[in-house]
C-alpha positions in Angstrom: -5.7 11.1 -7.6 -7.8 10.8 -4.5 -11.0 10.3 -6.5 -9.4 7.4 -8.4 -8.4 5.7 -5.2 -12.0 5.8 -3.9 -13.4 4.7 -7.2 -11.0 1.7 -7.3 -11.6 0.9 -3.6 -15.3 1.3 -3.2 -18.1 0.2 -0.9 -19.6 -2.3 -3.4 -16.3 -4.2 -3.6 -15.7 -3.9 0.1 -19.2 -5.2 0.9 -18.6 -8.3 -1.3 -15.2 -8.9 0.4 -16.8 -8.7 3.9 -19.5 -11.1 2.9 -16.9 -13.5 1.4 -14.9 -13.4 4.6 -18.0 -13.9 6.7 -18.8 -17.0 4.7 -15.5 -18.4 6.0 -15.6 -17.3 9.6 -19.2 -16.4 10.4 -18.3 -13.8 13.1 -15.8 -11.0 12.9 -14.5 -8.6 15.6 -15.4 -5.0 14.7 -11.9 -3.6 15.3 -10.4 -6.4 13.3 -12.8 -5.7 10.4 -11.0 -2.4 10.0 -7.8 -4.2 9.2 -9.2 -6.2 6.3 -9.4 -3.7 3.5 -5.8 -2.3 4.0 -4.6 -5.8 3.4 -7.0 -7.0 0.7 -7.4 -3.7 -1.2 -3.6 -3.5 -1.7 -2.8 -5.2 -5.0 0.8 -5.8 -4.1 -0.2 -7.7 -0.9 -2.9 -9.7 -2.8 -0.3 -10.6 -5.4 2.2 -11.7 -2.8 -0.4 -13.8 -1.0 -1.5 -15.3 -4.3 2.0 -16.3 -5.0 2.3 -17.9 -1.6 -1.0 -19.8 -2.2 0.4 -21.2 -5.4 4.0 -22.0 -4.3 4.0 -22.7 -0.6 2.1 -25.1 1.6 3.9 -24.3 4.9 2.4 -22.2 7.7 3.0 -18.5 7.1 3.0 -15.8 9.8 2.4 -12.1 9.7 5.8 -11.6 11.2 7.4 -13.6 8.3 5.5 -11.5 5.7 6.6 -8.3 7.4 10.2 -9.5 7.5 10.2 -10.8 3.9 8.2 -7.9 2.4 8.6 -4.8 4.6 7.5 -2.5 1.7 4.0 -3.9 1.9 3.7 -2.4 5.3 5.3 1.0 5.0 2.0 2.7 4.1 -0.3 0.3 6.1 -1.3 3.0 8.6 -2.1 5.4 5.8 -4.2 2.8 4.0 -5.9 1.9 7.3 -6.9 5.6 7.8 -7.9 6.1 4.1 -10.1 2.9 4.0 -11.8 3.4 7.4 -14.7 5.4 5.9 -15.2 2.7 3.2 -15.1 0.0 5.9 -17.7 1.8 8.0 -19.9 2.6 5.0 -19.7 -1.0 3.7 -20.6 -2.5 7.0 -23.5 -0.1 7.4 -24.8 -0.9 3.9 -24.7 -4.6 4.8 -26.4 -4.0 8.1 -29.1 -1.9 6.6 -29.8 -4.5 4.0 -30.1 -7.2 6.7 -27.1 -9.2 5.5 -25.1 -8.7 8.6 -25.8 -8.0 12.3 -23.5 -5.6 14.1 -23.4 -5.9 17.9 -20.3 -6.8 19.9 -19.2 -8.7 16.8 -20.2 -8.7 13.2 -22.4 -11.7 12.3 -23.5 -12.9 8.9 -27.3 -13.2 8.7 -27.7 -14.4 5.1 -25.8 -17.1 3.3 -24.7 -15.1 0.2 -23.6 -17.2 -2.7 -21.9 -14.8 -5.0 -21.2 -15.8 -8.6 -17.4 -15.1 -8.8 -17.7 -15.3 -12.6 -19.6 -12.0 -12.7 -17.9 -10.3 -9.9 -14.7 -9.3 -11.8 -11.1 -10.2 -11.9 -10.0 -8.1 -8.9 -12.7 -9.6 -6.6 -11.7 -13.1 -7.8 -8.0 -12.4 -7.0 -9.0 -11.2 -3.5 -11.3 -14.1 -2.7 -8.6 -16.6 -3.7 -6.3 -15.3 -0.9 -9.0 -14.9 1.8 -8.4 -18.4 3.3 -4.6 -17.7 3.6 -5.2 -14.2 4.8 -7.6 -15.4 7.5 -5.2 -18.1 8.7 -2.5 -15.5 9.0 -4.5 -12.9 11.0 -6.4 -15.4 13.2 -3.1 -16.4 14.9 -3.2 -13.0 16.7 -5.6 -11.1 18.9 -6.9 -7.9 17.4 -4.8 -6.0 19.9 -1.7 -7.8 18.8 -2.5 -7.1 15.2 -2.8 -3.4 15.8 0.5 -3.4 17.6 2.3 -5.5 15.0 1.0 -3.3 12.2 1.8 -0.1 14.1 -1.7 1.4 13.7 -1.8 4.9 15.1 -5.3 5.9 16.2 
């Protein structure tokens, strides 16, 4: 089962997700980057955010989501730990291929225009919720996010 998890959640998809996010925000805190995949590689969370995108135009907070859908967060720390190697590997691949620069923050070097038509349905579902996801997490500092999500290091 573990092999299937790492085949489904892989460095190629993660690299594309990071590039897509960096197209929106240009710089990313390193510690915050480790929280992205546990959110966006969880199909239930992406489905929920997608439904919010379609049906609601109000401001949405992480606290609201955690209250409305607590089951999405019961395994968040486990997902965080499982996806940490994929996060690190993806960021290193992007850095070694001169697409990002990693210093105090992660900066996008290239302007990647990915053709979503050839990237697959899962990637398309993820990219559709990225703006909402970013608006939710950008309301908090990275420290606050780690505390809210009960990340155990």
